[in-house]
N, C-alpha and C positions, 0 to 999 in steps of 0.2 A: 099349328105344329103341336104334337103330343108332348105332354110333360114327362120328364124322365122319372123313373122310380127312385124314391128316396130309400137309401139303405138304412136299416135300423141296426144299431149296435145292441148287442145283448146287454141286459142289465148287469151291472157290476156286482159280483159276489166276492166278498173278501175270502182269502184262503183260510182254511180251517186252522184254528189255533192248535199248536202242538201241545199236547198235555203230557206232563212227565209220567213215566210209568209208575204205577202205585208201588210203593215199597212193600216188600214182603214182611212176614213176621220176624221178630227179633230172634236171635240165636238163643237157645235155652240157657247157655252159659251166662248170657247177659242178665237174665233174671236171677240166677244164682249169685252173681257178683253184686247185683243191686241189693238183694235181700241180705247178703253177707255184710256189706258195708253198713247197712242200716242197723243190723243186729250188733255189729261190732261197736258202733257208736253208742247204742243203748247199753251194751255190756260195760263199755268204758265208764259211762256215767254211774251205773250201779256199783261197779267196783270202786269208783272214786268216793261214793257216799259211804260204802260199807267198810272199806279196808285201806283207804289212802294213807293212813298213818303208819301202817305196817309194811307198805311197799315203798322202798327208798326213792325210786325214780319218780313215782307219782307224787310223793311228798315234795320233791324238789320242783316239780312243775307248778304246784300250787293252783292258782285260779286258771291257769292255762288248760287244765283238765276239762273244764267246762267248754272251752272253745274247741278242743279236740273232739269231745263227744258230740256236741251239737253240730260241729262242722261235718263229721262223718254222716250224721243223720240228714243234714241238708244236702250233702252230695247224693245220698241215695234217693232223696225226694226229687232232686233235679234229674236223676237218671230215669225216673218214672215218666218224664215228659218225652223221652226218646223211645220208650218201650212201645212196641206195636204187637 
């Protein structure tokens, strides 16, 4: 008696991985805000060094001026990681 034909299953191919759509470039206003925050932090530190004695609210802040100035600079540096 003749042997029946063996059916071959096609080789398994996994479905293609869905890739997220590449993000487009950042809005131009993002760059302006990023640079503005960095320059504001730098200006805060410069004004603190040069004229903090003559500005009453900066004199009241005391050493917190350093935290404010460096904090603004760090925020602008963190913004550069999202910039495309």
